[in-house]
N, C-alpha and C positions, 0 to 999 in steps of 0.2 A: 490705758492697757487693755489689751481685748480679752474677752470672757474666756477664750480657750486659752491664751498663754496663762491668763493666772489660773484657771482651773490644772494646767500642766505643774506650774509651781506649786500649789498647794499638795498635789499629790507626791510629789517629790520630796518636798519639804515633810510631809507628814509621815513618809519613810523613813527620814533622818531624827524625828523627833519620837518616833515609836522606839527607837535604838535606844534613846536615854530615860524617857517619862514613862512612867506606867502606864497603860490605861485599863479601864473598868472591863469585866465579861462581858457587859453588852454591848459595849462600841467596838470591841475586838469580834463580837457575832458580826456588826453591820460590814466591819473592815474585810469579814472573811467572804462573805455573801459579795462586794463588791471585787472581791478577788478573783472570784470563781465568774463573775458574771464579764469580765474583764477577759477572762481568758477565753471563753464561749466568743466574745466577739471577735477576738484574734482568729480562734479558728474557723470561725465561716465568712469572715473577711477576706482570710487566705484561699477558703474553697471555692469563694465565688467572684473574686479578682479576676479580670480579665487579661491581664497583664502583670509581670511582677511588679513593674514601676508602679501599681495601682498603690502598693505598699512599698514606696521606697525608704520609707522613713523604719521600716521594720527592725533593722538591727538597734536602732535608737530605744525602740517600744520593746524589744527584747531587753536589754540594758535597765530601763526604767522598771519595768515588770519585774525582773529577779530582783532588783534592791528591794521594792515594794513586797514581795512574797517573803525574803529572808528578814526585813523589820517583822511582817507578820509572826516569823518563827521565834525570833528574841520575844516579842509582847507575850506569844501563848505559852513559849518557855516559862517566863517569870511568874506569869499566873500559876501553873500548875507546880512549880516551886515553893511559892510564898503561901498562897490560898487554896491549892488543890481544887479550883473552882475553874476552869478556862473558858467557861461560858456553853451556850448550847451547841454550836457548831462544833465543836470538837469533842464534846462528851457525846453527841448523836453517830460523830463517824465513829469514834473508839467501839460503841455500842453496838450501833446498827450494821455500818460497813465492817467492821472488825468482827461483829457476831458477839460481841460482850465477853469473849473468850482469849485469851492472852497468845495461846498457841495461834489459833484463827487468824487473829489481827496481825500478828508478825508474819505469818506465812504471806497472805495479803498483799502486807506494805511491801515486803521482799519480792514478789512477784511484780507488783508496780515499777521498784526501783529497776530490775531485771531487762523489763521490758524498756523502761524508758532508756536507760544508760546502756544496754548492752544492743538493743536492735535499732530504736529511732534515732538517740543520739549518736551513734555510731555511723548508721548509715547518712543520717543527714551532714555529718562532717564531712564526710566522704565526698557524697556526691557535691556540694558547697565547693569544696577544694577544686575538683576536677570542674567545674562550671566556670569558677572563676580564672582557673590556666586557660580553660579552650575559650573564654569571651575574650581575655585578653590577644590572644593566639589569633582569634579572627579579627581582631579590628582592623587591621590594614587592608586587608581581603574587600571587609565591607567598606571602609572609605572609598576605596578604587571605584567599587559598585555603585556608589552613590557620585563619584565623578562622571562615572562613566553614562550613568542616567541624563545626570545635567545637561552632559555636552550633548546627548542626543537629542533632548526637548523633552524626555519623560517627566521629567520634573522640574519645578523652577527653583529658583536661589532659595527662596522662603520655606521648600518643602525640604531642600537640599539642608539647608540648616536646621531644621526641625528633627530630621533622620542622625545628625551629624551628632546634634545635642542628645538626642535620645542614646545612642551606641557609648557616649560619654557617660551618660547617666548609669547604663546598665552596667559597665565595666567596674563603674565606683559601687553600684550596689552589689553585685557579686563580690566583688572583693571586700566589701564591707560584711557579707553575710559569711565568708570566710572565717572570720577572727568572731563575728558574734556568735557562731555555733558554739564557740568555745563557753559563752554566758551559760547556755542550758547545760551542757555536759556537766560545766563546775556546780550548776544549781543542785543535780542528780545527786551528785557525789558529797556536798555540803547537807543536805537533806537527810543523808544516809547517816554522816557523821554526827549530825546535832541531834539524832533521834537515840542514836547509842549513848550519847552523852546527858541526853535528858534520861534515858533508863536508871544509869548510874545514879544523876544526880537526883533523880525521884526516890531511889530506894534508900540512898544515903540520907536524904529529908525525912521520909518515912520512919526510920527508924532512929535518927538521932536527935530529929526535932518533933518527930510527933509519937515517940513511945511506942511504933509498931513491930510487930515479928516481920521478919523478912518475907514468908510467904503474902501477908496481908500488903505489905509497902509495896513489894512485885506486883501484885495483883492491880492495886489500886493505880499508882503512877506508870506503870507499863502501858495500860490498855489507856490511860489518857494519852501518853505519850505517842503511843501507835495512832491513838484518834489525831494527834495534832500532824503527826506525819502523814497521814493520808488526806488531810485537808488541804496540807502544802503540796503535796506530790499531786494530787487530780488537776490541779490548774496546771502545774509544772509539766505534767503529760500531755495536757491539752495543747500547751504552747510549744512544747516539742513536737509534736503533731501538725502543729500550724509551720513549723518551720520545714519539716520534712515536706509538707504539700506544696507550699511557695519553692524551694530548691528544684523540687521535682515536677513542678508545672509545667504541660509541654503545649498546652493550647493555649493562643494568646487571643484570638478574636472570638471564643465561644463560651459559653458557660459550662461551669466544671462538672455539673451533675449530668445535663444532660448527653455532653460527649463522654462521659464515663459510662453511662446506663447505653448510649448506644453502639460505644466499642463493645462493650461486653456481651450485651443480648442482641446486638444488632444484626447478626447473620444467622438467617433460619435455619442453614445447613448446620450450624454449631449446634443450636438448641435441640433438632433432631436428632443428633447424635448424643447429646447430653440425656436427653429426656429417656431414648433407650437402654442407655449405659444404667440409669437409677433403676429403673424397670428391671432389666437383667438382673441387678444387684437383689433386688425385692423377691423376687422371684426364684433362683438357683440357691441363694446363702439363706442362713436363717433368720435374715434383718426382718425388722418389721415389715408384712408386705401391703398392708394399707398404707402406711406414709409413704414408703418407697414408691408404690403404684401411685398413688393420687400427685407424687410432686415429680413424677417422672411424665404422667400425662398433663400436667401443667405446662412443663416445658415444651412438650410437642404441641399443645394448642395454641402456645405464645408464639411459637414457630410458626406455626401456619396463619395466625393472625397477622403477624410482621410481614409475612411473605406478602400478604394480599394489600399490606399497607403501602409494600414497595411498588408493586405491580400498579397500584392505582396512580401513586407519585407520579411514576413513569410517565405513565398515559397523560396525566394532567400537564407536565413538563413537556412532553410532546406536543399539547393542545397551545398552553402558553407561548410554546416557540413559534408555531404557525400562528397564532394570533398577533404576537410581536412583529413578526415578519412583514404580516398583511398590513398592519398598522403603519409600520415605517412606509411601505411602498405608497399608503393613502396620504399620510402626513405632509403638507408644502414642505420644500425643500429649506432647510436651514442655511441660508448662504453667508450669514455672518462669518464663521469660522472661514470661509473662503477668503475673507477680505485681509486677512493674517499675512502679514509679510515678514519673514524672518531673515532678521539683518545679514547673516552667513549662511550659506547652502555649498553643501560638497555633494553635489550628484556624483554617479558613478555607474556604470554597465553592469551586468549581471558576473563578468568576469571578474572582478574587483573585491565582489561580496567576502570570499573567503577574508582578504586583507582585514574586513571591519569585523568579521564575526570571532568573536572571543570563543566559542566552541570550537572552531578549525584553526586556531592558533594564531588568529589576527589580531596585531596590536595596534592598529590604528586608531580605535577610542584611545590608547593612553597616551599615543602620540599627540591626539587632540589637546588632550588635558595637560600635557606637557608645554603645548604651542601657548595657550591662553597664561600657563604660568610663566611662559620665558618673556611673553609681551609685556605682562604687567610690571616685570622686573626690569625690563629694559626700556618702557617707555612710560611707566608709571601710571596705567590707565587700564581698566577692566575690560577683555575682550568680550562681546555678547557669545550668547550660546551659540555653538555652530552646531546647524543642523546637518546630520547623515543621512542619506537615503539614496536607495537603488534607483536609476530608472532605466527601465526596459529600452526606451528610445533610443538611448543611447546605444554606441558600439559596445560590444562584452568589453573591451579593454579602454575604453574612454572614460574620463572625469570631467567634470566641468564646476566652477565654481563662481557662486553669483553671490551679491552685493547688493540687498534690498530687493532680492527678487529679478535681478538683471544679471546676464552672464556677463563677466569681467574679463574669464580666462578661462583654458582649456588645457588639457594633457593628454595624453594616452602614453601607457606601460604596457609592458611584457609581462605576463605573469612567469615566475619561476625562472625570470632572466634578471641580471643586473646591469646597471647604465656603466661603463667605463669612461671616463674625462680625462683628456690627456690635459696636465696644468702649463703645457706648455714647452718644457723640457725633456721631454721622453720621445726620442727619434724613432725605435722600433715599432711599428705596426701592429695591430693585433686584427684579427677578423672578426666581424662581428655585422650586427646589421645598422647601417648608419642611420643616426637622429640628431635630435636638437635637445638639450636638457630645457625642460618646461619654463624654470624659474627665471633665468638669466637667458635662455636663448643660445647656449654655447654648444658647439658640434660634440659630437658624443657617438658612443655604440654600444648596441645591446649585446651582451654576452652570455652564456651559459654560466652554471654553476661549476663545471668541470673547468673553467677559462678564469675564474676570478683570481684564484692564488697564483697565477702566471701572471695577470693583467697586475697586481699590486704587487708583485716582484718587480716588474718593469717601471715603477712608478706612476701608475695608473691611479687616477681616483675612483674609487668601485662603490657605488651605494645601492642599496636593495630598494625595491617599488613602493613600500611603505614608507623610506624615508625621502623619496622623489617627492611623494604626493605632501608629505609635512613640512619639506622644504620650500614647496609652491605655496602651500595655504599661508606660510609664514611671510611669505614676502608680500604675497596679495593682502594679508592684513596691515602690513606694516604701511602698504601703499595708499590704503582705504580708512587707515584706523582714524583720522580726524573727521572722516564723513561718519564715522559711528559712534561719536562722542555724542551723545545727547543731552539735553538739557538734564533730564532725570539723573543721568550720570554727574553730571557737573553738581548738582544738588546732593548726589551720595557722597562725592566728594568734600561738598563744604560741610555736611553733617559730620564726616569725621575728621575734619580738622576742628570743628568746633569742641569737640570735645577736649582736646588738648590745649586750643588757645581759644577760648571763645570772647575774649576782649576784641581780638583781630577781625574774628568773623563780625561780630556787631558793627566794628567800624565800617568794614567792606559791603557788607550784604545786609541789604537791599538799601542803606544808606546812600554808597558811594558808587556802587557798579550794579547793574541789575543782573541776574543769572544768566541772559543771552549774551550779554556784554564779556561774561566772564568765559564764556564757552566757545566766543569766536576767538579769543586771546590763547588758550589752550589748544583749539584746533589750528591757528597759525603755529604753534611750536610743533605738533605733533605731524603737521603737514611737512616740514622740514626735518622730521626724526629727532626733535629736541624731547628727552624725557621730560617729563612732568610729575617725575615722584618727588620733587621738592616744592611742594607745595607752599611748604613755610615762607620761602623764599619768594615764590611767586605772587601768594597773595600780598607780602608785605610790601612789593613793590608798586604793586596795584594802588594798594592804600595810599602809598607815599605819592603818586603820580595823578592817579585817578581824579584829584582835586582840581588840576590846570587842565586837562585833556580826556573826552571820552573817547577819543579815536582808535579803537582798537588794534589798528596797524601801529600805531604810534607808542600803544603802551607793550606792544608785543617786542617791540625792539628794545623798550627800556628794562622788560624783564630779560630778554636776550643778554643784555649786559650785567644783569643780575647774577646770570647763570654763566658766565663765563668761564669760571673754572670747570663745569662739567664739557662746555663746548670745547676748550682748549684740551683735556683729558679726551673728548670723543676723537678730532681730526686731527691733533697735533702731538704727536707721541714725545715724551719727556726725553730728554738727552739725545736726542735727534734733529738735524735739519730737514724742515720739510719745504719742499719747492712749490709754489704758486705761483701764479699771477694775478696782476694787478690791474687797478683802473685807470686810466688817462685821467688826470684833473681835468683837464678842459672837458673830456665827455661827461665828467660827473657834473659840471656846471650847466653844460649843456640839458642833462638829464631833469637837473632841476628846475632848470627855467621851464622846462616844457610840463611840468607838474601842474594839474590844474584843482582845484580844491572846490569842492561841493560839499553840500548837506549830506549827499549819500556817503561821501568818501573823497579821497582824491584818485587821479588817475594819469595818464600819459597821454601827450598829444603828439610823439614823435612822428616825422614824415615817414611813412613805409619804405623811404630809399635808405633812409638814413636808417630805419632799422635792420635792415638788410645788411647795411653794412657791418653794421656793429655785431650782427650776428655772425657774418664770415670771419670777422677778427676773434670773435670768442670761439668759434671751430678751429680754427688756426691755433691759436693760444692751446686750448684744451689739448689737442693732439700734442703737443709737445709735452704736456705732461703725461698722456698715456703712453707716449714712446717710451717715457722713463719709468713707465710701471708706478706710477703715483695716481692718489685720487685728484680728481678734477677740482682745485681750490682756488675762488678766485675773493682777491680781498679788496676790499673798497672803505670811504670813509663811510660812517654811521648815517649819515642823513639819506645816502643815496642807497643803502643796502637794499630795504624793501623793495622799491621801484625797480631797482636793476635785476632781481631775483623775480619780479612779478613778468617783467619781460622778457627774461629768459626761460621761464619755467615751461612753455609749452614749445620750446625749441631743443631745450636740454635739461632731460628730467632727473640726471643725475648731477648736474653741477652745483656745487656747494658754495655758496657766497655768504661771506663771513667779514665782519666791519672789525677796524680796527679795535674797537673798543671792548669785543668779543674775545681779544687774545690775551691771556697772560703774559706778563713782561719778562719772564724769563723763557719764552717760548722763541726760538731760533728759526727765522725763516729766510727763503731764498728766491728771491723773484725769478722766473726763467722767463719770461716775457710780459707785458702790457697790453690791453686792449684798447685799440683805439677808434676813431672814426675815420 
């Protein structure tokens, strides 16, 4: 057991022992002194902590100190009533702090109770309650701000996680403080009741057991009880003050004392006014002229000194700024930062800036956050940080999308306009500026705000500029998501899976497959739009077949067959017959005969003319499906699927090639054609 844990356990245990076992007055003096030391420690820690979370265990500390202080009350009460000798500390507080007089001691004690209960406790309780409420209400906004900073690249994932954890800790802290303040309030009430009971009990003990008259018993036991109350309430008052300081602390990054002094005496003009006012009171009124003149002059002189300090600091700051600028010019350029390539960048002209500026009502940052969440849910992989930046070299309404620093797509929008697209059944035309939708290159029309309602009533699909950019960005991410999956991303996925399935990961990585081989399999799946969320099934399939082959293409086919429920759900709607085209068995045999195996993998050696004929046949059959308004789906045997997909990928990017082993048995298919050579 750690020494700190043992110390806390002894501290709590001693409190419960004092409830039961009588302790000598000498030991009580030591414990009362320790109680005061702990109270001062809490006060100064609360004053000089830079953040409230520096004392995140403060609610627990309140509970422990309250129990310990009450146990001391019980022990001192027992000594007062049984022996009349509660020790040096209690007697000193009764005689010295209380003035050795019952009336003076009572008045001082009551004043302390009023200050603590009516002023400090009541204010701290209200502040803690309001702070807890506002902290909880502000959590969604803080979370969105973190997501926005993360997506713009202002912070990384580790910093975002640290900030989210801090928000959670703050909400938990202030929620606990809202309840913990009740301990302090209850402690003050208990102190008042215990003192009243002790006075009555002391008088009774003195008269019936000690043979004293009423006045003698009252004078002796009441003063001791008042001393006991004072020695208990002063530490309690210190902790109440600490609670008030902690829940009202505004500065998070500076020392309490320096900030307090600076804010109170940091403005020379204020000190001049205060000094003049104090001097005026000393001259005009019968108040002590010497004292008020001296105090007023002190304020004025202090104000003049602070004004000189501010001027000096201003000149020094200007000099430092000039020196820093000159040093920046003189020092060699650091080009390391220029070598950094962002995985995804969205650059836009100055006309699109309002869409990305939160202060101008733009929600493009929020949409980027939603894109990352959408892709994570849809494909099971984390999209890298999407960097948003303006580019004055672009046209005002133009934007471009870059993948790893290379432009892959672009678009142009009209600010304060909407894009209207005919879904195919609207016959009536609407006037506007002809254009093309950037994601799918469909014909569209730019219309004004006033035409929007009419276009929607006619059946047009109407979207706003942020939605156009977000949709375009989403499609580009889907298209390049396989390329964006890095080995580090795969390592993160493996680490997450290891937490729930350690035996599977121990068997698979790195004994059976390396990280790069798993990456290639996952990239193959993502390249054809297959989600990798079901990592458990993917990794178990790899573990089953990796002992027989390390060919990542073949392993991908095995994984696809294990994911046939997901593939069937993606391409073949339930309770509906799906129209597809098939591959001629003879052509399948020709393709397999042309496969050449090498150490680097397999490739096709088809004759160019043969390839041209096959592509023409594919185009004919795909058009049949497009004319029916269906997705272009082609069914092949399992052994041919990956080779045929590779053959057609450069010609038909949207062609879906599925093997028979990837289709659930309850799926109904209808062949509308066959690809032949």
